[in-house]
N, C-alpha and C positions, 0 to 999 in steps of 0.2 A: 709347469707354470701356464702353458697355453691353455691344458687343463682346467687348473682351477679357475684362467678367467673365460673359460668357457662356459666352466659352469656356474659362474656366477653370472655372465649372462644369461643364461638360462634359467636360473633364480626368477630375475628380475623382470625378464618374457613371460616367465608363471604367474609372478603379481601383478604385470600389467594385464594380463590376460582374466587375472579371476572376476568374476561376476560383481564380487562385495567391492571391490577395490574398486571396480570402474561406476557401482554407482557414488558410493563417498568423493571419488574424486569428478564427477559432475556435479554432486550436491558442494563439493569446496569452490568449484569454479565458479558456478552461480552464484554460491554466498558473495565468494567476492567483486566479484564484478557491481550485484544489487550493491554492496556494504560500499564501495567507494565511490558511485554514481550519489545514494542516498547522501552516504555521511559527505560530499560535496554541497549537494542541492539542501540540507537542513543548515550545514555551518554558516557559522554566520561569517557576511560580507566585512575582512578589514581594508582599511584604511590607513597610509602615512601621510599623518599629520605631526607640523612643526608648530611648538607654542611662538605666536608674533608673527605667522606670516600667513601669506595669504592662500584659501583651502582652496584644491583641485577639483573639490566635489561638490554637487549638491546633495547631504544625509537627507534623509528621512528615517521620521521615528518607525521603527512596527511594532509598538503598542506607547503607550500608557507612561511615559517619564518620570521623574521629580527630575528636573536640575537644581538635587540637592545646595551646588555651592553657589550660587544665586541665592537660594532660600537664605540659607545661612546669612549670605550677606545683607541681605532686603531686615532678616531681624537684627542683627549687630548695629544696623541703622538706626530701626528702630529702638532695638533697647537703649541705645544714645540719648536719646529724646523724654528716655524715664526720670522722675526725679530720685538724686541718691536718697538713700535711706538714712533721716538724720537721728540720731542720738543727741537730749536734749543733758545741756552741764544747768543743774538747779542752783549751783554754786555761784554759778558765774553773777548769776542776776545778784545775787545776796549781796556780792564782793563790787556789785556798780550799787548798786542801794549805797552800801557800806561808804565808800569812797567818796560818795556825794554828800554823805551825811557830814563826814571829816573832812570834807573840802569847804563847806557852810560853816562848818565852828572853828574851823583854821581862819578862817574868812574874820569872822565874829573878834574872834583873840585878837590877831594882824589891826584891824579896825581898832578896836579897845589899845593897846599899842599906840598904835602912829597917827589917828587923828589927833588928840592933843599934842602930839609933838608939834603935828606942822597949823595948828591953830598958834602955837608960841612962837614957833620958827615958818614962816614961810617959806624962806630961802631952803630950807631940806631937800631934797628926795627923799620921794618911796624906798627909791633902790636904795639906797644907804641905810633906812631904817629896816626894808627887809632883811638885810644882810646883817644889821645888825642882829635882829630876831631870829634869823637863821643862827646863829650861836645856842641859841636854844631849842627850838625845834626845826624838826626836820622832817621832808616828807614829800608826797607828789602836792601837796599843796601848793607848797611854796616855791614848785619851778613850774605851775601853771601859771601865778600871779608873776613870776621871773621874767616870765615867756610872753605875757600879755605886751599892748604898747604902753606908750609913757601916756597918754589919750589916755586908757582905758583902765590906768593906775588909778591917776588922777581921777574919774568918773566913779570908781568904786572908792575910794579914799573919801569921797563925800559926806559930812551927816546926813546932810537928806538924800541920801542912796537907799538909807534904810528899810523904806518903804516897797521899794523895786526890789532890791535883793531877798529878800524874807516874798514878794512876790514869784521870783524867779524860785527859790528854793522851793516855797509850794508849787510850783508847775510843775519842777522837775522832780521833787519826791512825790507829789500826790497824784500825776498824772502820765509824764512821760514815761516814767522811771516802769510803771505798771505796764505802760504797752508795751515798751520792747521788754519785759518780764514774757511777753506772752509773743514775741514778735521770733521767729529762726535766726539766728543770729549765727553766719559762719566766715568763718578766714575768706571765703570767694566772696560774699555778697558782705561783710562788712563796711565795706566804704559806701553801697548802694545804699544801704542804711543809714548812714551816717549823711548822705547827702538828703534821704526823703526826711529825717528827724530836722536838717536845719530849714528845710523849705516849712517845719512843725513848726521853729524857733521864729521862723518873718513872720509866722500867719498870728500866732500866737501872741508877741509881743511889740509894744507899739515902738521901745526910744531901742533906736540903732545901737546906741551901746552898751544893752542891755541885750540884744538879739547873738554882737558881735563874743558876748564872755559866755551865755549861754549855748553859746558854737562850740565858743573851744575847750567850755565844760564839757560839751559830750563827745566832742572830738578826744577829749585826754582821758575819759574815764572808761570810753562804752568798749567794751571785748564782746566774744562771741560768748554765745550762751549755750551754742548746738555743734555738734560735730557730726560730717559722718561717718555712718558705719560703717568700712570698708568690706569686711566680709558679710555683715547683713545685704548690701550695696550688690556686690558679685551675686551671694542666692536669688538677687532679686530678678536680674540680669540672666544668670541662667534658667529661674522657671519661665522667664518671658519668652529665649530665644526658644525652649523647648515648644512652650504653646504656640507662637506661633509658629513656629515649621508643621507643625501637626496641623493648625488653623487654615494658613494661607500658602500653601505652598506651592513653588514656580513649577508649573508643568506643562512640555512637549509633550503633549496628545496624537494618538496613531494619525501617521500621515504628516501632521507638520513636519519641514524641514526644523532639519537639527541648525543644521549649516548650510547656507549657503555660495555657489563657486564665487570666488573673489573674495569675502568677506573675510577679518583677520582672525584670526586660530586662538581663541581665548582659551584659559585656562579652565573653566566653566566647558569647557564645550568637550576640552581635551577628558574633563570628567566626565561628563554624559555619554562620551563616547566608549570613554574604556568601562563602564556598568555595563554598555550592552553587549562588552563584547567586541565594536567596531573597530575600534585601535589597534594596528598592527604595530606594535611595541616590540619583540622579542622575536618574531617567527615562528615562532616552536609550535608544534601542534597540540591543540587540548587534547588532551592522554584520556584526557576521564568522560568528555563530550565518546571519543572515536571508539572506547569500550563501547561505552551503554549504548552506541546506532549498534555494535557488532554483538552483543547480548544479545538486545531484543531485535533484531536478523535471525540469529541461533536459533531461537525459543521459540519466531514462528516457520526456520525453514524444521524444525523437532516436529513441528505439530501436525506439516504438513507429510512429512517421513513415515509419522506413528500413522496416519491416517489412511497413508493409502497402503502401508504393510500389513492394517487390519482390514480395510474392505475393498480395497482395486488391489491384491497381491498378483495378479498378471500385468500391470500396468509398475510396481512394483519390480520386478523381474524384469524386465524391460528394458533393457538397455538407451531402444531406439525410443522408447517413448519418455522413456526418464529426458531424453537428449531435447527431444521436444517442448515435452513441460517448461525446462529451462531456462529453456532460446523466449519463447512465448513471455514467458514470465521478467528475463532480464529482458528485455525486448520492450514492454510494458514499462518496467523503471526506468528505463531512457529515452522513451518517448516522454517520462513526466521530469526527468532530469533536461529534457531538452523545451520544454516549456518551460521550466521553473528560472531558467540561467536566460530565455530572451527575452521569454512574455512573465515575467513573474507578474506583473500587477493581474493576468488573468490565467495564469498559471495553472489553478486548481476547475478552470471552468476547459479548456482546450486540451487539457492533458485525454490523450485518447485510449481510455483503459480499459473498452469495451473488448479488446480485441479478444484480452484473454481466457473469458470466457464463452466467446461465441468459436475461437477456432478450441479450443479442449472440449465443446461440448458437440462442433461436428467431426473432431478425430476420437473422441474417447468416451466420454461418460460424462451426465448432468452433473453428478454430485460431485466428482472430480473436477469438476469446470467453476461449480461454486465453492468448493472451499478455496480452490485458486485462488478466486478471484476475493475472496473475503483475505486469503496470505496476503497477495499483494494492495491491497486496500489499505490494508496495514500497516505498511513496508512502505509506501507509499506516500500514504497520510505524515509519517515525519519532516518529511518535506512542509508540505501545506499546515502547518501545527496550528494556524491559528484558522482556520475555514470548514468548520464542520460541515458544509455543506456537499464539501468533494466525498467525504466518507458515507453521507445519510445518499446517495445520490450513486456511489460506486456500489454501495454494498446491496441497496434496491432494484437498481436497473441491469448490474451485473448479476445478478439473479433470473432476473425475467432474462435478457439475455441468453442466460444459458439453458434456457426453456424453451425459448424461441425460435433457438438455432439447431435444438440437437436434431438431428438425423433429418435431417433438411437434403431433398432431393432435386429441391429446385434453387437456382441464385434468384430468383424474384421473391421467395418464402424469404430467404436472407434477406437482403434489401429491403422487403416488410417490417423486417424486424426493426433493422436500422431506423425506418421510420418510426414505430414502434419506441422503441428506445430515446427518439430523439424528441418524442412529443411528452412520454413519462419523466424526462428530463425536466422538462420546459416548469410542468408542477411541483416537482420537489422541489427546483432551485426558488418558485414563487411562494410557496409554504416557506420556504427560508424565508423567502427574504422578508415577507409581510412581519413573521418573528422576529427579526431579526430590525426592523423598521426603515427598510431600503426605501430612497423613495424611484417614484413610478421609470425613468426615465433609467435607473439606471437596472431596476428589475428588467425592463425590457430587454437593457444592451446585453445583462448574464443569459434569458434566455432564448436568446436568438443564438448566442455564441453556443452552449449548451444545445439545442437544436442539429446544429451543425456538427455538433462533437456526434452526438451518436451515428448520424447518417457516416461520416466520414469513420468511425470504427470499423463499420460493416462493412463499406467500401475497401477497406485496406485489410482489413481480416480475407474478402474474397478474394483480394490479391493475390494472398498470401500463400494462399491455398495449391495451388500448382507448387512453386516453388518449396513449399514443407512435405508435399506429397514427395515430392522428389529425393529433397533431404534427407530427409529419416527414412526413407521407404515406406509412407503409412498412405492409407486407403479410405480417400470417404464415400460418401454414399452419390457425389457427384461427378467423383470418379469412378464412383463403379458401371454408374452410368452410362459414362462413355465408351468402358472395356466392353460394355454389352450391346454396343451398334451395334447391327450386323456390319457395318463397312468395318467395321475393325481388319485389317492385314491379315491376321490368322482366322479371324473366324471365316474370310472371304476363303482363305486357301482353305480350308475346311470342309466347306461345302461345294467348290471346284476340285478339290483332289478325293475328299472323300466323304461326300455326299451322303452316305449311310449312316458312319459316324458323326458328324452335323445333326443329322435328324435325330439320331439319339439322342445327342448331346441338349437339345435340344426341350424333349421331353423329359431325360435326366434333371435336366432347368426347372422345369414345373412342377415335379417330387418335390425337388430340392428345398424350392424356395416356399412350397408349402405346407413342407414336415418340419423346417426351420421357424417358421410364422409360428405355428404351433407351441412349440417348447421356448418364446419371448427369443428371438439367436434371430440375428443379421442377416435377413432370409433375402437381401439383391447381391448380399455377399456369396451366398447358398447357390443364388440362381449362377450369376456369372462365373464363378468358378468351375459349375458345371459344363456352362458353356467352352471352359478352355481346360475340364479334365482329361479329356483324351485326345489333346493336339500332337502328343506325343506318336500319335498313328499315323501322323502324313507321312514322317520319314518311311516305312512300310507299310502302305495303306490298305495293300491287295492280300495280306498274310491276316486280318479279321474280316470273318464273314460279310458284315454288313458292306463289307464294299465292295464286296465276293461279284463275276457278273456272270464268270464260265466256270473253271477249274479252280480247287482247288489248294494249294500250291504243299498245306501241314501233307497231303498225301504223300507228300516223294519227299518229307525227312524225318529224321527221331522224334520222339516225345521227348528226349531233354534239349534237342534243337529248337521247335516248337517251341515247350518254356519257356528257354532263354527269348526270342521272338518276342511273346506274347509278353514276358513280367517288363522287360527293357522300356517296354511305349513309356512306360511312366518316367523314365533316366531319361528318355527322349523331350517328351514333353516339360520337362522341366530346363532341361538348354534351352531350348526353342520360346520357353518365357523368359530368360535371362536373355537371350539377344533381342526379344523382343522387349522387355523391359519390362515387364508385366510384376504390378511389385509381389511380394513379400506373402503376402498371405494366401493371393492364388498361385504362387508354386506352390506355396506349400500343400495346399490343397489337392495340384496336381499330384503332385510324390503322394500325397498321405490316403488316396481316394480309392487302394487297392489294401492298403493296410499292409502286413503278412499272408494276403489271404494265398491259400492253397488252388493250385491250378488243375483242379480235381481229375478233366475230361484226361489230362494226358498222364497226370500221374496213375490214374487208371489203366491207361493203355500199355502205359512202360512196364506195369506190373507184370505185363498178359501177357509182351513181349518178350521181357525178359525173365521165362521162367524158371523159378532156378535159382537166380539172384537176387541180390538184393537191393532194393531200389529206398533212395534215401527223401521222407517226403524233402525236407529243407532244402533239397534240389527244386525241387514245384511250389515253391514258394517266392511272392512276391518279398521283395529284397526291404518294402516297408518305408520309414516308422510308421507306427500303425497313427491312425488320428489323433493329434492332440487338442482338436479343439471341437466342438459341435458342432460345426460349419461343414469340417471338415467330414465328422460321422455320418451325417447329413447325409451327404454326398456318397458316401461312400455305399450307405441301406439303399436309395433309390437308384444307383448304376446297379445294383445286385437286382432290384424291385423290377426296376424296366425290364432288364434284358430277362430275366423266370420269368415275368406275365405276356409279356409279349410270344414266350414259347406253350407257353398253353394252348392245348386247343381247343378246351370248353369254358371261355373269359366269362363264368357266370360270375355276384358279387361274392358269395361265397366263396366260391375254391381263391378267388381273388387275394380276399381278404386273407385265408388259409394260406396263401402261399405266400405273406407280405409278412403274416406275423410267426411262420414259419424260417424265414428267412431271416429276420430279425433277431432273434434266438439262436439260430445257430455262428450267423457273425458274433452273438454274446456270447454264445460260450468255446468261440474259436479265439477269445482274447481279444478281437478286432475292437471291441468297446474301452477297455480298460485303462486309457488315460484321456478318454475328454467328459465332460465334466455332464453325464446324463444319466438320469434316473429310471427307473422302471416306470413309473407316469409317465415321464420324458418320449419312453421308446412307445407308450401307448398310444400317445398324442401324436405320437412323426405317424405311427400304422394307421390311425382314423385318417389323420392328412391325404397320405400316399391312396386310400382306398377310396376315397373323396376326387380325388386327380381320376385317377385312373377306371374308375365307376364312369362318370362324366366321359370319357376317352373310347372305354370298349360297352357304353350302349349297347340294350337290345336295337334291333330295327325292325322296322314292322315289314313282317314277311307278308311277298306280293302268291297270288296264287298262281302256280304253274299254268303257265295255255300250252296248249299243242302243239309241238313244232310243226305238223305240216298246215294247220291252222296259218301260222303266226310269224314262223321264223323265214327267212328267206333261203336263197341256199347260199350265202355267204354268211347270211347268221348261224345256220345249219352247221357249217367249218366249222367256224371259232366255238361254238357249243362244243361241240367232240373234242378239238383240239383241248381246250381244257379242261376236259373231264379226264383225256388223256393224262392230261400235267399234276393234275390232283391224285391219282393215282400210282403216277411215278415218285408224286413227293409223298406219298403215305410209307409208301413202298421203301422209299428212301428211311424214312422216318423207324420206321421200324427191324432195318437192319443194325442202324445205327442202336438201337437200347438194346439189339442182342448181345452188341460188343459191349453193355455196362455190365458192371455183376451182377449176380441174381439177389434180390433185395429190393434197387436200385433203379430207380424212376427218372424221367430225365426233369421232371419237376422237382425231383428230390435234389439233382443236381446242377437246378438253374441259376446258378450262382454267374460271379462276372465273369471266372473263370472259364465256362461252360460258354457263356455269352463270346465269348472272346470267338470260339471255333463253330458252336454248333449252330449259337442263336444267331448271331452276326455274319 
């Protein structure tokens, strides 16, 4: 059981240590962090409001929006003012005319019957006569006559009223009824039309009794000649409402208050807030919105990963560099999120978005800084959807920031970049403000903000540099300049405890810098790496020739032990570098600056001492690894070249060049340059750079004419001259003895690699 558990834990640990898994994990974590902030910053703020209660918020419109309920209400009110659609009933006019004709015909009939009777019997009542006639004739006319007052009946059945009755008939049939036929008479306006024509009767008829009779006739026979077409009226109202809503919408413009604090929440306000997503009704997440943001960010992160895999493979494979990029991206999004939440009105202008291109250009690469800046700009712009100035400003000036900050070796240069970015921000904001027709106070206000934004971005970037260098074990030109300071504790120790190694390192630094610059590498890194490449010799400085003032301890030990002492200085140097917290790139140069080179002198010495016994070449090689970067490779070549050239007796330009090219070829043939990105052209450029430095250092000097010693040298001068001559003879003799120990066909120059230099030359 425990074995299975250990096996499972081992598999999990193996997964977590896998480079691909670590890269994916970095991408997922940074993506989720950015997603949380961007989705929160871009999501609509929601308010809890209750219909009929007082609002606790001042809520402004984020954009122009129509109050649809208010528009509908206004349209309905206007629609009520529309007259209904009327449908004419022509038979009604005919009926009224017929009824009037019938009335006067019946009246004439009754008068013919009743008037003679009344003349014979004055006491008889008209009502009795009408009742008698009612047996023979019934209808509307009789009811009208019956309903009249006795005075009107008496007036109407006088023989002398014939003319007035005929005049009334003529007035009604010839004048009034035709007018009524053209008048729209409905159930709703019937009483009003009747009143109007009663007034006409008052104006047109002089006799008061006849006026009353005319009014009763109209009241009895006047009927609606029109009716409301309900369907047509509804269609008219519907068409009007739709047209009105399109032509006269009730708008709430961007920046206007939808509702103010303490205002009563009305139904139309609720509807507006619901439309723009400001109303918190069910507390459910907007999954469609969140999914859209996540998909957008996934695509952006995918673009960045594809770019890095295609164009910056080294960064893509480096966990620290990926973590640096992810941290800077998340930090930029965080700053934008903070600005959006605490200063929403000015968020696009105060978002410190230029730190990403500045930091990445300093730490890594201009191209990478530009593409990351574009990715961040697009991602953050989701929070500032209505502000194109933000996108334009970050795209243009973020690119400028990358170019201005790249390879900056002084903080002053980065600070000047901040001023330049701030000034460029002003131009962009001013131009966009003119395009958007903003007023001058707004333009000046926004210009001042973006100018400070540019400066603050660079100040923040400078402040973050030391922390990021330490956290991610990264290195910058500024850090390299600090490390290259002669007052660095390790360099001071090297000067005091191993002065020969110190001066050798300075010369290797000069060579490495020129050689690296010739191939477009990081020249400053190569120089500083060369300064520290031999710090491992501080552990046993006396075992290295350049630090020996008298005896050589290697004369008393075996070649195998000497090789172990010599080769251990790379590991010792790495330990010292860790102790003094040197960056990893410097430590890599320290451990790789010999690669797996053969310590040739002790190897050949061992073969001579162990005649007949097998001597393994692998026991006399450095442990490596071989150089992995161009800078480490150049330091390896510079180290070997400096030692070899110093061993030359005749340092002419031709011999120096020949030796340089031979050493480079030997290292190439030995496979020491297999893992660094160097071409044959690069090696030629490195050789030319080395030659330039060494030719200047070992230049020919003017030979002064020899003076006769007896005339020019004092007694003390003669003594010094003689001692110097004897020492030169001894040195030549020693050199000859050493060369005799070297196998035939080999010369000191041929073996002048780093291994020989450690014992013979140094």
